[in-house]
ROVEXTOR-356505 format. One record per residue (C-alpha): x, y, z. Coordinates in steps of 0.5 Angstrom, whole numbers, plus 2048, in hexadecimal, padded with zeros to 3 digits. Layout:
X->X Y->Y Z->Z
...
This chain:
X->730 Y->8FA Z->919
X->738 Y->8FB Z->918
X->739 Y->8F4 Z->918
X->734 Y->8F2 Z->914
X->736 Y->8F7 Z->90F
X->73D Y->8F5 Z->90F
X->73B Y->8EE Z->90D
X->736 Y->8F0 Z->908
X->73C Y->8F4 Z->905
X->741 Y->8EE Z->905
X->73C Y->8EA Z->902
X->73B Y->8EF Z->8FC
X->742 Y->8EF Z->8FB
X->744 Y->8E8 Z->8FB
X->745 Y->8E5 Z->8F4
X->745 Y->8DE Z->8F7
X->743 Y->8DA Z->8FE
X->748 Y->8D6 Z->901
X->746 Y->8D1 Z->907
X->749 Y->8D3 Z->90E
X->74E Y->8CF Z->911
X->756 Y->8D1 Z->912
X->758 Y->8CE Z->918
X->755 Y->8D3 Z->91D
X->753 Y->8D1 Z->924
X->74D Y->8D1 Z->929
X->74E Y->8D7 Z->92D
X->74E Y->8D8 Z->934
X->751 Y->8DE Z->935
X->757 Y->8E2 Z->931
X->75B Y->8E2 Z->938
X->75B Y->8DA Z->938
X->763 Y->8D8 Z->936
X->764 Y->8D3 Z->931
X->76A Y->8D0 Z->92D
X->767 Y->8D1 Z->927
X->764 Y->8D7 Z->922
X->761 Y->8D7 Z->91C
X->762 Y->8DD Z->917
X->75D Y->8DE Z->910
X->760 Y->8E2 Z->90A
X->75F Y->8E2 Z->903
X->765 Y->8E2 Z->8FD
X->769 Y->8DC Z->8FE
X->76F Y->8E0 Z->8FA
X->76F Y->8E6 Z->8FE
X->76B Y->8E6 Z->905
X->76B Y->8DF Z->907
X->773 Y->8DF Z->905
X->774 Y->8E5 Z->909
X->771 Y->8E1 Z->90F
X->775 Y->8DB Z->90E
X->77B Y->8E0 Z->90E
X->778 Y->8E3 Z->915
X->777 Y->8DC Z->917
X->77E Y->8DA Z->916
X->781 Y->8E0 Z->919
X->77C Y->8DF Z->920
X->77D Y->8D8 Z->921
X->785 Y->8D9 Z->921
X->783 Y->8DC Z->928
X->77D Y->8D9 Z->92A
X->77D Y->8D2 Z->927
X->777 Y->8CF Z->92B
X->772 Y->8D3 Z->928
X->76F Y->8CF Z->922
X->76C Y->8D4 Z->91D
X->767 Y->8D2 Z->918
X->767 Y->8D6 Z->911
X->761 Y->8D5 Z->90D
X->760 Y->8D8 Z->906
X->759 Y->8DA Z->904
X->756 Y->8DF Z->8FF
X->755 Y->8E6 Z->901
X->74E Y->8E5 Z->900
X->74D Y->8DF Z->904
X->751 Y->8E2 Z->90A
X->74C Y->8E8 Z->90A
X->746 Y->8E3 Z->909
X->748 Y->8DE Z->90F
X->74A Y->8E4 Z->914
X->743 Y->8E7 Z->913
X->73F Y->8E1 Z->913
X->743 Y->8DF Z->91A
X->743 Y->8E6 Z->91D
X->73C Y->8E7 Z->91B
X->73A Y->8E1 Z->91F
X->73D Y->8E3 Z->925
X->742 Y->8DE Z->926
X->749 Y->8DD Z->924
X->749 Y->8D6 Z->923
X->74D Y->8D4 Z->91C
X->750 Y->8DB Z->91C
X->758 Y->8DC Z->91C
X->75C Y->8DF Z->921
X->75F Y->8E4 Z->91C
X->75C Y->8E6 Z->915
X->75E Y->8EB Z->90F
X->759 Y->8F0 Z->90E
X->75A Y->8F5 Z->908
X->75A Y->8FC Z->90A
X->754 Y->8FE Z->906
X->750 Y->8F9 Z->90A
X->753 Y->8FA Z->911
X->74E Y->8FF Z->913
X->748 Y->8FB Z->912
X->74A Y->8F6 Z->916
X->74D Y->8FA Z->91C
X->747 Y->8FF Z->91C
X->742 Y->8F9 Z->91C
X->746 Y->8F4 Z->921
X->74B Y->8F8 Z->925
X->74B Y->8F3 Z->92A
X->74D Y->8ED Z->926
X->754 Y->8F0 Z->925
X->759 Y->8F1 Z->92A
X->75C Y->8F8 Z->92B
X->763 Y->8F8 Z->929
X->764 Y->8FF Z->92C
X->769 Y->8FD Z->931
X->76C Y->8F7 Z->92C
X->76F Y->8FB Z->927
X->771 Y->903 Z->926
X->76C Y->905 Z->921
X->771 Y->90B Z->91F
X->776 Y->907 Z->91C
X->772 Y->905 Z->916
X->770 Y->90A Z->911
X->76B Y->90F Z->913
X->766 Y->90D Z->90D
X->765 Y->906 Z->910
X->763 Y->908 Z->917
X->75C Y->90B Z->915
X->759 Y->904 Z->912
X->75D Y->900 Z->918
X->75A Y->904 Z->91E
X->753 Y->905 Z->920
X->751 Y->90A Z->926
X->758 Y->90C Z->928
X->75A Y->904 Z->929
X->75F Y->901 Z->924
X->75C Y->8FA Z->922
X->760 Y->8F8 Z->91C
X->768 Y->8F7 Z->91A
X->769 Y->8FB Z->914
X->76C Y->8F6 Z->90F
X->76D Y->8F8 Z->907
X->76E Y->8FE Z->904
X->769 Y->8FF Z->8FE
X->76D Y->905 Z->8FC
X->76C Y->907 Z->8F5
X->771 Y->909 Z->8EF
X->770 Y->90A Z->8E8
X->774 Y->905 Z->8E4
X->776 Y->906 Z->8DD
X->77A Y->904 Z->8D7
X->780 Y->908 Z->8D6
X->781 Y->906 Z->8CF
X->77A Y->908 Z->8CD
X->77A Y->90E Z->8D1
X->780 Y->910 Z->8CE
X->77D Y->90F Z->8C7
X->778 Y->914 Z->8C9
X->77E Y->919 Z->8CB
X->77D Y->918 Z->8D3
X->783 Y->916 Z->8D8
X->782 Y->915 Z->8DF
X->783 Y->91C Z->8E1
X->77D Y->91E Z->8DD
X->779 Y->919 Z->8E2
X->77B Y->91B Z->8E9
X->776 Y->921 Z->8EA
X->770 Y->920 Z->8E5
X->768 Y->921 Z->8E6
X->763 Y->91C Z->8E3
X->762 Y->921 Z->8DD
X->769 Y->920 Z->8DC
X->769 Y->919 Z->8DC
X->763 Y->919 Z->8D7
X->767 Y->91D Z->8D2
X->76D Y->918 Z->8D3
X->768 Y->913 Z->8D1
X->766 Y->917 Z->8CB
X->76D Y->917 Z->8C9
X->76F Y->910 Z->8CA
X->769 Y->90E Z->8C6
X->76B Y->912 Z->8C0
X->772 Y->910 Z->8C0
X->771 Y->909 Z->8C2
X->76A Y->907 Z->8C1
X->76A Y->904 Z->8C8
X->765 Y->906 Z->8CD
X->767 Y->909 Z->8D3
X->764 Y->905 Z->8D9
X->75F Y->8FF Z->8DA
X->758 Y->900 Z->8DE
X->753 Y->8FB Z->8E0
X->74C Y->8FF Z->8E0
X->74A Y->8FC Z->8E6
X->750 Y->8FD Z->8EA
X->750 Y->905 Z->8EC
X->757 Y->904 Z->8F0
X->75A Y->909 Z->8EC
X->755 Y->90E Z->8EE
X->757 Y->90C Z->8F5
X->75E Y->90D Z->8F4
X->75C Y->914 Z->8F1
X->758 Y->917 Z->8F7
X->75D Y->914 Z->8FC
X->762 Y->918 Z->8F9
X->75E Y->91E Z->8FC
X->75C Y->91B Z->902
X->755 Y->91A Z->900
X->750 Y->914 Z->900
X->749 Y->912 Z->8FF
X->747 Y->913 Z->906
X->748 Y->919 Z->90A
X->74E Y->919 Z->910
X->749 Y->915 Z->914
X->749 Y->90F Z->90F
X->742 Y->90F Z->90F
X->73F Y->915 Z->90C
X->73F Y->914 Z->904
X->743 Y->91A Z->901
X->741 Y->919 Z->8FA
X->73D Y->91F Z->8F7
X->742 Y->924 Z->8FA
X->748 Y->921 Z->8FA
X->74D Y->925 Z->8F5
X->752 Y->920 Z->8F5
X->74D Y->91A Z->8F3
X->74A Y->91F Z->8ED
X->751 Y->920 Z->8EA
X->753 Y->919 Z->8EB
X->74C Y->917 Z->8E7
X->74E Y->91D Z->8E2
X->755 Y->91A Z->8E1
X->753 Y->913 Z->8E0
X->74E Y->916 Z->8DA
X->754 Y->91A Z->8D7
X->758 Y->913 Z->8D7
X->752 Y->90F Z->8D3
X->751 Y->915 Z->8CE
X->758 Y->915 Z->8CD
X->758 Y->90E Z->8CA
X->75E Y->90C Z->8CE
X->75B Y->907 Z->8D3
X->75B Y->8FF Z->8D1
X->756 Y->8FC Z->8D5
X->756 Y->8F5 Z->8D9
X->751 Y->8F1 Z->8DD
X->755 Y->8ED Z->8E1
X->75C Y->8ED Z->8E5
X->75F Y->8E8 Z->8E0
X->75E Y->8ED Z->8DA
X->760 Y->8F3 Z->8DE
X->767 Y->8EF Z->8DF
X->767 Y->8ED Z->8D8
X->766 Y->8F4 Z->8D5
X->76C Y->8F6 Z->8D9
X->771 Y->8F0 Z->8D7
X->76F Y->8F0 Z->8D0
X->771 Y->8F7 Z->8CF
X->76A Y->8FA Z->8CD
X->76A Y->8FF Z->8D2
X->770 Y->905 Z->8D4
X->76E Y->906 Z->8DC
X->76B Y->903 Z->8E2
X->768 Y->907 Z->8E7
X->767 Y->902 Z->8ED
X->76A Y->8FF Z->8F4
X->771 Y->8FD Z->8F5
X->76E Y->8F6 Z->8F5
X->76E Y->8F6 Z->8EE
X->775 Y->8F5 Z->8ED
X->776 Y->8EE Z->8ED
X->771 Y->8EE Z->8E7
X->775 Y->8F3 Z->8E3
X->77B Y->8EE Z->8E4
X->777 Y->8E8 Z->8E1
X->77A Y->8EB Z->8DA
X->781 Y->8EA Z->8DB
X->782 Y->8EC Z->8D4
X->780 Y->8F3 Z->8D6
X->786 Y->8F4 Z->8DC
X->789 Y->8FB Z->8DC
X->783 Y->8FE Z->8D8
X->77F Y->8FF Z->8DE
X->77F Y->905 Z->8E3
X->77B Y->908 Z->8E8
X->779 Y->90F Z->8E9
X->775 Y->913 Z->8EF
X->76D Y->913 Z->8EE
X->76A Y->919 Z->8EA
X->767 Y->91E Z->8EF
X->760 Y->921 Z->8EE
X->761 Y->928 Z->8EA
X->75B Y->92B Z->8ED
X->75C Y->929 Z->8F5
X->761 Y->92D Z->8F8
X->762 Y->928 Z->8FD
X->764 Y->922 Z->8F8
X->76A Y->91F Z->8F9
X->76E Y->91A Z->8F5
X->76D Y->914 Z->8F9
X->767 Y->90F Z->8FA
X->765 Y->908 Z->8FC
X->761 Y->902 Z->8F9
X->760 Y->8FC Z->8FD
X->764 Y->8FA Z->903
X->761 Y->8F6 Z->909
X->763 Y->8F5 Z->911
X->763 Y->8F0 Z->916
X->75E Y->8EF Z->91B
X->75D Y->8EA Z->922
X->756 Y->8E7 Z->923
X->755 Y->8E9 Z->92A
X->751 Y->8E3 Z->92D
X->754 Y->8DE Z->92A
X->759 Y->8DA Z->92E
X->760 Y->8DC Z->92D
X->75F Y->8E3 Z->92C
X->765 Y->8E5 Z->930
X->76A Y->8E1 Z->92D
X->767 Y->8E3 Z->926
X->768 Y->8EA Z->928
X->76F Y->8E8 Z->92A
X->771 Y->8E5 Z->924
X->76F Y->8EC Z->920
X->772 Y->8F0 Z->925
X->779 Y->8EC Z->924
X->778 Y->8EC Z->91C
X->774 Y->8F1 Z->918
X->774 Y->8F5 Z->91E
X->77B Y->8F6 Z->91F
X->780 Y->8F2 Z->91B
X->784 Y->8F6 Z->917
X->788 Y->8F0 Z->914
X->781 Y->8ED Z->912
X->77F Y->8F3 Z->90E
X->786 Y->8F2 Z->90A
X->785 Y->8EB Z->909
X->77E Y->8EC Z->907
X->780 Y->8F1 Z->902
X->786 Y->8ED Z->8FF
X->782 Y->8E6 Z->8FE
X->77B Y->8E9 Z->8FD
X->77B Y->8F0 Z->8FB
X->777 Y->8F2 Z->900
X->778 Y->8F9 Z->902
X->775 Y->8FA Z->90A
X->773 Y->900 Z->90D
X->778 Y->8FF Z->913
X->77C Y->906 Z->913
X->782 Y->903 Z->917
X->783 Y->8FE Z->911
X->783 Y->903 Z->90B
X->78B Y->905 Z->90C
X->78D Y->8FD Z->90B
X->792 Y->8FB Z->905
X->78C Y->8F7 Z->902
X->788 Y->8FE Z->901
X->78E Y->901 Z->8FE
X->790 Y->8FC Z->8F9
X->790 Y->8FE Z->8F1
X->78B Y->8FA Z->8ED
X->78E Y->8F8 Z->8E6
X->787 Y->8F6 Z->8E4
X->785 Y->8FD Z->8E5
X->78B Y->900 Z->8E2
X->78F Y->900 Z->8E8
X->78A Y->905 Z->8EC
X->78A Y->904 Z->8F3
X->782 Y->903 Z->8F3
X->781 Y->900 Z->8FA
X->785 Y->906 Z->8FD
X->780 Y->90B Z->8F8
X->77A Y->907 Z->8FA
X->77C Y->908 Z->902
X->77D Y->90F Z->901
X->776 Y->910 Z->8FE
X->773 Y->90C Z->903
X->775 Y->911 Z->908
X->771 Y->916 Z->904
X->76A Y->913 Z->903
X->765 Y->917 Z->906
X->761 Y->913 Z->90C
X->75A Y->913 Z->90A
X->754 Y->90F Z->90E
X->752 Y->909 Z->909
X->74C Y->908 Z->90D
X->747 Y->902 Z->90D
X->744 Y->903 Z->906
X->74A Y->904 Z->901
X->747 Y->8FE Z->8FC
X->740 Y->8FF Z->8FD
X->741 Y->907 Z->8FB
X->745 Y->904 Z->8F5
X->740 Y->900 Z->8F3
X->73B Y->906 Z->8F2
X->741 Y->90A Z->8EF
X->743 Y->905 Z->8EA
X->73C Y->905 Z->8E7
X->73C Y->90D Z->8E7
X->742 Y->90D Z->8E4
X->740 Y->909 Z->8DE
X->73A Y->90E Z->8DD
X->73F Y->914 Z->8DE
X->743 Y->911 Z->8D8
X->73C Y->910 Z->8D4
X->73A Y->918 Z->8D5
X->737 Y->919 Z->8DB
X->73A Y->91F Z->8DF
X->73F Y->91F Z->8E4
X->73B Y->923 Z->8E9
X->735 Y->91E Z->8E8
X->739 Y->918 Z->8E8
X->73C Y->91A Z->8EF
X->735 Y->91C Z->8F2
X->732 Y->916 Z->8F0
X->738 Y->912 Z->8F3
X->737 Y->916 Z->8F9
X->730 Y->914 Z->8FA
X->731 Y->90D Z->8F9
X->736 Y->90D Z->8FE
X->732 Y->910 Z->903
X->72C Y->90C Z->902
X->730 Y->905 Z->902
X->735 Y->907 Z->908
X->731 Y->90B Z->90D
């Protein structure tokens, strides 16, 4: 039943289907040695570029191993993995696959034998604590943590200064403080505070993780909605933003980036991976900075650090070349400090490998962000992100919450909203 659910969930989530393929091999046992491995990842400018850098570093000492890097859309990778694993064969699957942290527990719980145990391949304690939850299962380390989704509050220094705020005023704020800043910015400049997609609750995820909470209980399975104080406060905060008329809406990624680049909004609370998008508008160089995330006023454990997104590398256990694939990961993303310096310098990818964060690349002042050492700041905040169990159903629960959020904004009481969402989640996921 678990396998069927993962397949059904992926089908619902997919925006488009994609044909299978991509350089996999017919499996005859993962312990079979080969001189060729295949890796699947999405995003040519980020994840694939990181792989190319790692490949170059690895092949300096291991020139005989051929490494095929295949770019697929993330949705296509999910579909191909589910189709192949549900069929019971690893034919057509890669040696290494990139999986988003929000989705990893779905695969590890449904197909634990399909992924290679890397507990003795890497030292898990070398990575940010919050990344170990999604990359491990039942005491075994299956993933090699990769990029950090550490979040920050990007803000236009010039617009906030017009409203009377300086950098020091943003270092220790709550979401209520943030909303007040938005009202002042709107009154002084006419600009909205932030841009949101009504169908994307990423901001809710960031809020509740600051308090060490998620949509499910600590077991990652039991829906925790109606009795979740952090989630209730996050919903109430979201509504306060909307009621304050400080939100500009967008419906897709391009509109989101455009709102940042055209000066329509004063702040962007999001993951560090948004930095390249901010930089697209060269005329705004020196006008941006990044502050710690606001914390939740009503949650005593809330901190000024959170996460949005992020992914990790996994080795397919039953595809020939598993040992070579594990060696590639161990000697690159699992231990190469210089690699992480190169990834940061050339791509802007902030890793979660703790021994690398003291390098020169992390301590470089960034003129676009007014000379701020943003990578050093992001690295420091990464260490503070609460470790939560994302479980197997983040997106399935969010599909329910998106609908209930609109009902809440239209007048439904918060208690009824969360109670109904709890009932729906229990009915669908149990």
